C-alpha positions in Angstrom: -38.1 11.3 7.9 -37.7 7.5 8.1 -37.6 7.3 4.3 -34.8 9.9 4.2 -32.9 7.9 6.8 -33.3 4.7 4.9 -32.1 6.3 1.7 -29.1 7.8 3.4 -28.2 4.4 4.9 -28.5 2.7 1.5 -26.3 5.3 -0.1 -23.7 4.8 2.7 -23.7 1.0 2.1 -23.2 1.5 -1.7 -20.4 4.0 -1.0 -18.7 1.7 1.5 -18.8 -1.3 -0.9 -17.4 0.8 -3.7 -14.6 2.2 -1.6 -13.6 -1.3 -0.5 -13.4 -2.4 -4.1 -11.2 0.6 -4.9 -9.1 -0.3 -1.9 -8.5 -3.7 -3.4 -7.4 -2.3 -6.8 -4.9 0.0 -5.0 -3.1 -3.0 -3.6 -3.2 -5.1 -6.7 -1.6 -2.4 -8.9 1.0 -1.5 -6.2 2.0 -5.0 -5.2 2.9 -6.0 -8.8 5.9 -3.7 -8.7 8.2 -5.6 -6.3 7.8 -9.1 -7.6 8.0 -7.9 -11.2 11.2 -6.1 -10.1 13.0 -9.4 -9.8 12.9 -9.6 -13.6 14.6 -6.3 -14.0 17.0 -7.0 -11.2 18.3 -10.0 -13.1 19.1 -7.8 -16.1 20.3 -4.8 -14.2 21.4 -5.3 -10.6 20.4 -1.7 -9.6 16.9 -1.8 -11.2 15.0 -4.1 -8.8 13.1 -1.4 -6.9 12.9 1.2 -9.7 9.3 0.1 -10.7 8.3 0.4 -7.1 10.0 3.8 -6.8 8.4 5.1 -10.0 5.0 3.9 -8.7 5.3 5.7 -5.4 7.1 8.8 -6.8 3.9 9.8 -8.4 2.4 10.4 -5.0 4.9 13.2 -4.4 3.6 15.1 -7.5 -0.1 14.1 -7.2 -0.8 14.1 -3.5 -1.8 17.8 -3.2 -3.5 18.1 -6.6 -5.5 14.9 -5.7 -6.8 16.6 -2.5 -7.8 19.7 -4.5 -9.5 17.6 -7.1 -11.5 15.8 -4.4 -12.7 19.1 -3.0 -13.7 20.6 -6.4 -15.3 17.7 -8.3 -16.3 15.3 -5.6 -15.5 11.6 -4.8 -17.2 9.9 -7.8 -15.6 12.0 -10.5 -12.3 11.9 -8.8 -12.5 8.1 -8.7 -13.4 7.9 -12.4 -10.4 10.1 -13.3 -8.2 7.7 -11.3 -9.6 4.6 -13.0 -9.0 6.1 -16.5 -5.4 6.9 -15.6 -4.9 3.4 -14.2 -6.0 1.9 -17.5 -3.4 4.0 -19.3 -0.7 3.0 -16.8 -1.4 -0.7 -17.2 -1.5 -0.3 -21.0 2.0 1.2 -21.0 3.3 -1.7 -18.8 1.7 -4.2 -21.2 3.3 -2.5 -24.2 6.7 -2.9 -22.5 6.3 -6.6 -22.9 6.3 -6.2 -26.7 9.3 -3.9 -26.8 12.5 -5.9 -27.5 10.8 -9.1 -26.4 10.1 -7.6 -22.9 13.8 -7.3 -22.1 16.5 -4.6 -22.3 16.7 -0.9 -21.5 14.0 0.3 -23.9 11.4 -2.2 -22.5 12.3 -1.2 -18.9 11.9 2.5 -19.7 8.4 1.9 -21.1 7.6 -0.2 -18.1 8.8 2.5 -15.7 6.6 5.1 -17.5 3.6 2.8 -17.0 4.5 2.3 -13.4 4.7 6.1 -12.9 1.4 6.7 -14.5 -0.2 3.9 -12.4 1.2 5.6 -9.4 -1.0 8.7 -10.2 -4.0 6.3 -10.3 -3.4 4.7 -6.9 -2.6 8.1 -5.3 -5.9 9.5 -6.4 -7.8 6.4 -5.4 -6.2 6.6 -1.9 -7.2 10.2 -1.7 -10.8 9.2 -2.3 -11.2 6.0 -0.2 -9.6 7.0 3.1 -11.4 10.3 3.9 -14.7 9.0 2.5 -14.7 5.9 4.8 -13.5 8.0 7.8 -16.3 10.7 7.1 -19.0 8.1 6.7 -18.0 6.7 10.0 -17.9 10.2 11.5 -14.3 9.8 12.5 -13.2 8.2 15.8 -13.5 4.5 16.4 -16.2 3.9 13.8 -14.2 5.8 11.1 -11.1 3.7 11.9 -13.3 0.6 11.8 -14.5 1.3 8.2 -11.0 2.1 7.1 -9.9 -1.3 8.5 -12.7 -3.1 6.6 -11.6 -1.4 3.4 -8.0 -2.3 4.2 -9.0 -5.9 4.5 -10.0 -5.9 0.9 -6.7 -4.1 0.1 -4.7 -6.9 1.8 -6.6 -9.6 0.0 -5.7 -8.2 -3.4 -2.2 -7.6 -2.1 -1.9 -11.2 -1.3 -2.9 -12.3 -4.7 -0.5 -10.1 -6.7 2.9 -11.5 -5.7 1.6 -15.0 -5.6 0.4 -14.8 -9.2 3.7 -13.2 -10.4 5.6 -16.0 -8.6 3.5 -18.7 -10.2 4.0 -17.2 -13.7 7.7 -16.6 -13.4 9.0 -19.5 -11.2 12.7 -19.0 -11.3 14.2 -15.9 -13.0 16.6 -16.8 -15.8 18.2 -15.1 -18.8 15.1 -15.8 -20.9 12.6 -14.3 -18.3 11.0 -11.1 -19.4 8.1 -8.8 -18.6 6.1 -10.7 -21.2 5.8 -13.6 -18.7 3.5 -11.5 -16.5 1.6 -9.8 -19.4 -1.6 -11.9 -18.6 -1.8 -10.1 -15.3 -1.5 -6.7 -16.9 -4.3 -7.6 -19.3 -6.5 -8.7 -16.4 -5.7 -5.4 -14.6 -6.7 -3.4 -17.7 -10.0 -5.3 -17.9 -10.7 -4.6 -14.2 -10.1 -0.9 -14.6 -12.6 -0.8 -17.5 -15.2 -2.8 -15.6 -14.7 -0.6 -12.5 -15.1 2.6 -14.5 -18.4 1.4 -16.0 -19.8 0.2 -12.7 -18.8 3.3 -10.6 -20.0 5.6 -13.5 -23.5 4.0 -13.2 -23.7 4.4 -9.4 -25.0 7.4 -7.4 -22.4 7.8 -4.7 -22.9 9.6 -1.4 -20.8 12.7 -1.3 -19.9 13.5 2.3 -18.7 17.0 1.6 -21.1 18.0 -1.2 -22.2 21.6 -1.2 -19.7 22.5 1.5 -17.2 24.3 -0.7 -16.1 27.7 0.5 -14.4 30.5 -1.4 -13.0 32.2 1.7 -9.4 31.8 2.6 -8.8 30.0 5.8 -6.4 31.4 8.4 -5.1 27.9 9.2 -4.4 24.7 7.3 -3.7 21.0 8.2 -0.1 22.1 8.8 -1.3 24.1 11.8 -1.9 21.0 13.7 1.1 19.3 15.4 -0.4 15.9 15.6 -1.2 16.1 11.8 2.3 17.1 10.9 3.8 14.3 13.0 1.2 12.0 11.4 2.3 13.0 7.9 5.9 11.9 8.9 4.4 8.7 10.3 2.6 7.9 7.0 5.8 8.5 5.0 7.7 6.1 7.3 4.9 3.5 7.7 4.2 3.1 3.9 7.9 2.7 3.3 8.1 0.1 6.0 5.0 -1.8 4.8 6.3 -2.0 1.3 10.0 -2.4 2.2 9.6 -5.4 4.5 8.1 -7.8 1.9 9.9 -6.0 -1.0 13.4 -6.7 0.3 12.3 -10.1 1.5 11.4 -11.0 -2.1 14.9 -10.1 -3.3 16.5 -11.9 -0.3 14.7 -15.2 -0.9 15.2 -14.9 -4.7 18.9 -14.6 -4.2 20.3 -18.1 -4.2 23.6 -17.0 -2.6 22.0 -15.1 0.3 19.0 -17.5 1.0 20.4 -20.8 -0.2 17.3 -21.3 -2.4 18.6 -22.6 -5.7 15.3 -23.6 -7.5 12.1 -21.7 -8.1 13.3 -18.8 -6.0 10.8 -16.2 -7.2 7.9 -18.7 -6.8 9.0 -19.5 -3.2 9.6 -15.8 -2.5 6.2 -14.9 -3.9 4.5 -17.5 -1.8 6.2 -16.4 1.4 5.5 -12.7 0.8 1.8 -13.6 -0.1 1.6 -14.9 3.5 2.7 -11.5 4.7 -0.2 -9.8 2.9 -2.5 -12.6 4.0 -1.6 -11.8 7.6 -2.3 -8.2 6.9 -5.7 -9.2 5.7 -6.3 -11.2 8.9 -5.1 -8.3 11.1 -7.3 -5.8 9.4 -10.2 -8.1 9.5 -9.7 -8.6 13.2 -9.2 -4.9 13.7 -12.5 -4.1 11.9 -14.2 -5.9 14.8 -12.3 -4.6 17.7 -11.9 -1.0 16.5 -15.3 -0.2 17.8 -14.0 -0.8 21.3 -10.2 -0.5 21.1 -8.8 3.0 20.2 -6.5 3.6 17.3 -3.8 4.8 19.8 -3.8 1.6 21.8 -3.7 -0.5 18.6 -0.8 1.5 17.2 1.2 1.2 20.5 0.7 -2.5 20.6 1.6 -3.3 17.0 4.6 -1.0 17.0 6.1 -2.7 20.0 5.4 -6.2 18.7 6.7 -5.3 15.3 9.9 -3.9 16.8 10.5 -7.2 18.6 9.9 -9.3 15.4 12.2 -7.3 13.2 15.0 -7.4 15.8 14.5 -11.2 16.0 14.8 -11.4 12.2 18.0 -9.3 12.2 19.8 -11.3 14.9 18.7 -14.8 13.7 19.2 -14.3 10.0 19.8 -17.6 8.2 21.1 -19.5 11.3 17.9 -21.7 11.3 15.7 -22.8 8.4 12.0 -23.7 8.2 10.1 -25.7 5.6 7.5 -23.8 3.5 5.2 -24.9 0.7 5.8 -23.6 -2.9 4.1 -23.8 -6.3 5.1 -23.0 -9.8 3.6 -23.7 -13.2 6.5 -25.9 -14.3 6.8 -28.1 -11.2 3.5 -27.8 -9.4 3.6 -28.1 -5.6 6.8 -28.5 -3.7 8.5 -27.6 -0.4 11.6 -25.5 0.3 13.8 -24.5 3.2 13.9 -20.8 4.0 15.7 -18.8 6.7 13.7 -18.4 9.9 14.2 -14.6 9.6 11.6 -14.8 6.8 9.1 -16.1 9.3 9.7 -13.2 11.7 9.4 -10.7 8.9 6.2 -12.3 7.5 4.6 -12.1 11.0 5.2 -8.3 10.8 2.2 -8.3 8.4 -0.1 -8.7 11.5 1.5 -5.5 12.9 1.6 -3.4 9.8 -2.0 -4.4 9.0 -3.7 -1.8 11.3 -1.1 1.0 11.1 -2.4 2.9 8.1 -5.9 3.2 9.5 -4.7 4.0 13.0 -2.2 6.7 11.9 -4.7 8.3 9.5 -7.4 8.2 12.1 -5.2 9.8 14.8 -3.7 12.4 12.4 -7.1 13.7 11.1 -8.9 13.6 14.4 -10.4 17.0 15.1 -9.5 18.5 11.7 -13.1 19.1 10.6 -13.1 21.2 7.3 -9.4 20.6 6.8 -9.8 16.8 6.4 -9.9 16.8 2.6 -6.8 18.9 2.3 -5.0 16.8 4.9 -5.8 13.7 2.8 -3.9 15.2 -0.1 -0.9 15.8 2.0 -1.0 12.3 3.3 -1.1 10.9 -0.2 1.9 13.0 -1.1 3.8 11.4 1.7 3.0 7.9 0.5 6.1 8.5 -1.7 7.8 6.9 1.3 6.7 3.6 -0.2 9.1 4.2 -3.0 11.9 6.0 -1.2 12.4 3.8 1.8 12.4 0.4 0.0 14.8 1.8 -2.6 17.2 2.9 0.2 16.8 -0.5 1.8 17.6 -2.2 -1.5 20.7 -0.1 -1.9 21.8 -0.9 1.7 21.1 -4.6 1.1 23.4 -4.6 -1.9 26.2 -2.7 -0.1 25.8 -4.3 3.3 23.4 -7.2 3.8 19.7 -7.9 3.3 19.1 -8.2 7.1 21.2 -5.2 7.8 18.8 -3.1 5.7 16.1 -3.8 8.2 17.7 -1.5 10.7 15.8 1.2 8.8 12.6 -0.6 9.8 13.7 -0.6 13.4 14.1 3.2 13.4 10.7 3.6 11.8 9.0 1.4 14.4 10.6 3.4 17.2 9.2 6.6 15.7 5.7 5.2 15.3 5.8 4.0 18.9 6.6 7.6 19.9 3.8 9.0 17.8 1.3 6.6 19.3 2.3 7.4 22.9 2.8 11.2 22.7 2.9 12.6 19.2 -0.7 11.9 18.3 -2.3 14.1 20.9 -4.1 17.1 19.5 -2.6 20.2 21.2 -4.2 22.7 18.8 -7.9 22.4 19.8 -8.2 26.2 19.9 -8.1 26.3 16.1 -11.7 26.5 14.7 -12.5 23.6 12.3 -16.2 24.1 11.6 -17.5 25.4 8.3 
């Protein structure tokens, strides 16, 4: 009995470490889109967020199939499929650097195809890691704690991606092309190959193995009010998490709007990297307190604080500047003045850090056998990470960069409502056991 317990514990540890690694890969692939978008935005004013949109649009098509795949072939095989797709997506993006010198419409189309394919990869990986960590932790506070630990790895990789792009690009000019960031694409391809070989050699714990049922259920995840509202919350949250730093990159890279005339992309990449670094710090802290502090309390707190920070950014704008460090390959270390609004928006990283785990944990609480299907639905709604930043970017062009953040204000108000009232399970009469 003790030997079985030790074996199960060892399998859990291997599974947790593997899921954390996959969590990191999700962020690295996703967070390349916005900073790389500054290159396309210089060539085509409307194209800045297209890569990000293509990446997240894949969730809309793959969310439900990913959940079905998870139920049918298990966590390990699903992860391997995702990694293979990820390699293909990165390969397409790398090829775009060789089309027309990495510039022009043809190169952008190839890049967007690669971004779309990469979106399938990160969608499937998200479908794997979130329910697996939640199930290993048996839901509740422990499940949220494991998700926050995995999210910490996600934030670490998310910090590195825009920083590396900024270092390689420096300031976008007429000669800047996707070829300037091709080394990162090669590294990503290598990581996908290594991850495929490593995970393929592991024996992963399958939380729902041998639980498949051929009977048709009378209910579904859509039968639970708190899950439906949580699905909306995931759509809004992911859009906000990506939109805050995404629009900030374009704002700081725009010399007219921000007043930064040299190394704008490098400075923007460094500032946005701090946002993701604060997300890392917040998730790391949450991984310790989640055993004692409920997901609901955490979501209420960060939604309220985030609302105050975004409003402060909107109303202060560029009225006051602060000095931040910067680094580029051409000039090395330097300093630059950035609007104080950037500071308030960067601090939002502490707030957004715990939202994914909290919303997911609250939305699947009490779902039982419907958890895997619900995960697929949540992944479909991650398309918000492409839709909302795209809308924010359009609003920023037609109105102002800071004005686009009113969308974030509306999202934070909704998340505050969800935490206070919408997350309560009012459908406990529905049977959820196998």
